[in-house]
ZAMARGU-4260 file (C-alpha; in steps of 0.2 Angstrom, whole numbers, plus 5000, padded with zeros to 4 digits):
<rodrens>
0) 5000/5000/5000 | 5014/5012/5004 | 5023/5008/4988 | 5006/5011/4978 | 5004/5028/4987
5) 5022/5035/4984 | 5020/5028/4964 | 5004/5040/4963 | 5013/5055/4972 | 5028/5053/4959
10) 5015/5053/4944 | 5006/5069/4952 | 5023/5077/4953 | 5031/5073/4937 | 5037/5089/4928
15) 5026/5096/4914 | 5011/5086/4920 | 5002/5101/4923 | 4990/5109/4910 | 4998/5115/4894
20) 4991/5133/4895 | 5003/5136/4911 | 5018/5135/4897 | 5010/5148/4886 | 5012/5167/4886
25) 4997/5176/4877 | 5003/5192/4869 | 4992/5206/4861 | 5000/5220/4850 | 4995/5233/4838
30) 5002/5233/4821 | 5019/5242/4820 | 5023/5238/4838 | 5041/5230/4841 | 5041/5214/4855
35) 5055/5206/4862 | 5052/5187/4868 | 5065/5184/4882 | 5073/5168/4885 | 5078/5173/4904
40) 5095/5164/4903 | 5113/5167/4896 | 5121/5158/4883 | 5137/5148/4883 | 5149/5139/4871
45) 5138/5123/4873 | 5121/5130/4872 | 5109/5127/4857 | 5093/5138/4857 | 5081/5137/4841
50) 5066/5149/4839 | 5050/5143/4829 | 5036/5151/4822 | 5020/5139/4819 | 5034/5125/4819
55) 5044/5133/4805 | 5062/5137/4811 | 5066/5155/4811 | 5082/5157/4822 | 5095/5148/4831
60) 5111/5149/4841 | 5123/5134/4842 | 5139/5139/4852 | 5144/5155/4844 | 5135/5154/4828
65) 5118/5162/4825 | 5106/5161/4811 | 5090/5170/4806 | 5079/5165/4793 | 5090/5152/4783
70) 5075/5147/4772 | 5065/5157/4758 | 5048/5156/4767 | 5055/5163/4785 | 5065/5178/4774
75) 5049/5183/4763 | 5038/5183/4780 | 5050/5193/4791 | 5062/5201/4779 | 5075/5211/4791
80) 5063/5210/4805 | 5069/5198/4816 | 5083/5202/4830 | 5093/5188/4839 | 5103/5193/4855
85) 5119/5183/4854 | 5121/5184/4873 | 5103/5179/4880 | 5096/5171/4863 | 5081/5185/4865
90) 5070/5187/4850 | 5065/5203/4843 | 5052/5206/4831 | 5052/5225/4825 | 5038/5233/4815
95) 5025/5218/4817 | 5011/5215/4805 | 4994/5205/4806 | 5003/5191/4797 | 5016/5190/4814
100) 4999/5182/4824 | 5004/5164/4829 | 5014/5153/4841 | 5033/5158/4844 | 5041/5144/4854
105) 5059/5144/4861 | 5068/5126/4863 | 5085/5128/4870 | 5097/5116/4879 | 5108/5124/4892
110) 5110/5117/4909 | 5092/5111/4906 | 5080/5109/4892 | 5070/5125/4891 | 5053/5127/4882
115) 5044/5143/4880 | 5029/5147/4870 | 5022/5164/4866 | 5005/5165/4858 | 5006/5182/4848
120) 4991/5191/4841 | 4994/5206/4830 | 4980/5219/4828 | 4978/5227/4811 | 4974/5244/4815
125) 4988/5254/4811 | 4985/5273/4809 | 4976/5273/4827 | 4993/5278/4835 | 4995/5293/4822
130) 4985/5310/4825 | 4985/5326/4818 | 4979/5342/4826 | 4978/5360/4822 | 4978/5374/4837
135) 4978/5393/4837 | 4994/5402/4841 | 4993/5404/4861 | 4982/5390/4865 | 4988/5375/4875
140) 4988/5358/4868 | 4988/5340/4877 | 4994/5324/4868 | 4987/5310/4876 | 4995/5293/4878
145) 4980/5284/4883 | 4990/5272/4895 | 4993/5271/4913 | 5011/5272/4919 | 5019/5257/4930
150) 5036/5257/4937 | 5043/5245/4923 | 5037/5259/4910 | 5049/5270/4900 | 5041/5285/4890
155) 5051/5296/4879 | 5045/5311/4869 | 5053/5316/4853 | 5050/5333/4843 | 5057/5331/4825
160) 5068/5315/4833 | 5076/5327/4847 | 5072/5321/4864 | 5061/5334/4873 | 5054/5324/4889
165) 5056/5306/4897 | 5048/5297/4911 | 5058/5281/4920 | 5050/5274/4933 | 5046/5287/4945
170) 5058/5300/4938 | 5055/5313/4926 | 5065/5325/4915 | 5060/5339/4904 | 5071/5348/4891
175) 5088/5341/4896 | 5098/5351/4883 | 5099/5369/4879 | 5090/5368/4862 | 5075/5361/4870
180) 5075/5373/4885 | 5077/5389/4874 | 5063/5384/4862 | 5050/5377/4876 | 5056/5388/4890
185) 5044/5382/4904 | 5029/5377/4892 | 5031/5359/4893 | 5022/5349/4906 | 5020/5331/4909
190) 5007/5320/4918 | 5015/5308/4929 | 5000/5296/4929 | 4999/5294/4910 | 5013/5301/4903
195) 5003/5314/4893 | 5012/5330/4887 | 5005/5348/4886 | 5012/5361/4877 | 5006/5379/4884
200) 5006/5396/4875 | 5009/5387/4859 | 5019/5396/4845 | 5021/5393/4827 | 5038/5385/4829
205) 5031/5371/4840 | 5023/5365/4824 | 5030/5347/4818 | 5030/5329/4822 | 5029/5323/4840
210) 5033/5305/4845 | 5030/5295/4859 | 5041/5280/4862 | 5034/5267/4876 | 5043/5253/4882
215) 5034/5241/4894 | 5042/5226/4900 | 5032/5211/4907 | 5038/5197/4919 | 5028/5182/4924
220) 5029/5165/4918 | 5039/5171/4904 | 5046/5188/4899 | 5040/5200/4886 | 5045/5219/4882
225) 5035/5228/4870 | 5039/5244/4863 | 5025/5256/4855 | 5026/5272/4844 | 5013/5285/4844
230) 5015/5299/4833 | 5007/5317/4834 | 5008/5330/4819 | 5005/5347/4826 | 5001/5363/4816
235) 5000/5379/4825 | 4991/5392/4816 | 4997/5409/4815 | 4982/5419/4824 | 4988/5435/4813
240) 4981/5426/4796 | 4965/5432/4788 | 4949/5423/4794 | 4946/5415/4775 | 4963/5407/4777
245) 4960/5400/4794 | 4944/5392/4788 | 4953/5383/4774 | 4967/5376/4784 | 4953/5369/4798
250) 4943/5362/4784 | 4958/5353/4777 | 4964/5347/4793 | 4945/5340/4796 | 4945/5329/4781
255) 4962/5322/4786 | 4957/5316/4802 | 4939/5309/4794 | 4949/5299/4782 | 4960/5292/4795
260) 4946/5288/4806 | 4938/5279/4793 | 4953/5268/4788 | 4955/5264/4806 | 4936/5258/4808
265) 4937/5246/4792 | 4953/5239/4798 | 4945/5235/4816 | 4931/5228/4808 | 4940/5217/4797
270) 4951/5210/4812 | 4935/5207/4822 | 4927/5197/4808 | 4943/5187/4805 | 4950/5184/4823
275) 4937/5185/4835 | 4939/5189/4854 | 4953/5180/4863 | 4953/5177/4881 | 4966/5179/4894
280) 4976/5191/4884 | 4991/5199/4892 | 4994/5219/4888 | 4978/5226/4894 | 4995/5239/4894
285) 4997/5249/4880
</rodrens>
């Protein structure tokens, strides 16, 4: 009887006997995001790591040798969008597309055999993270992130590719260089709960492309890092312009916004019809 009980206990506690869902991590992305799937290990000369997408090998590390997309099918699908960290084996997919939706699986032989599964879904709603807005000179404008910040998040704001503000954990910085300070002198405000950026007393020189880069790291059973980019095209209208010119500018801006919204709605509708709703999605996040 004791032998029988011991046998039952051994069966119950065999590694891998738990539900298969425990070995999966579901990741929800928006088209254009970048994502890093972490191995959480350091490689050495004896390690072997192989990444698969829907059963097709897409990357591998053997000792000090690494390869990405060795066949035509992989190269056509991911052309120059896969990056492999030779130190850890972490896999990064940049500029994600709806066709990247599927199961990414890691099989690694290190000090032990490691298997990780990431079920990735990419929403085909590009354009929702690009906004256009026109404001009158002297008005204030707020660029909303539509997220809540947590301690693992990093947010960086750029204007025409030079950094103007940053939030890392509970630390924030605004205009750390002379060029930025001269341009915006005390006219930028950051919301520490959301990272939203407000520009007060706007000037025509504030016109340009504002870019927000959000980096969110999630660590649970498996680890991932997601990078999302949001863009805001801001036009500050000279208040001294004639009324007729101002009316024409506002009408043109309204048409652009209408077109963007229509495209986004159509893509959302197509995605909903083709994919349906997924449960237990990680990344309520961005």
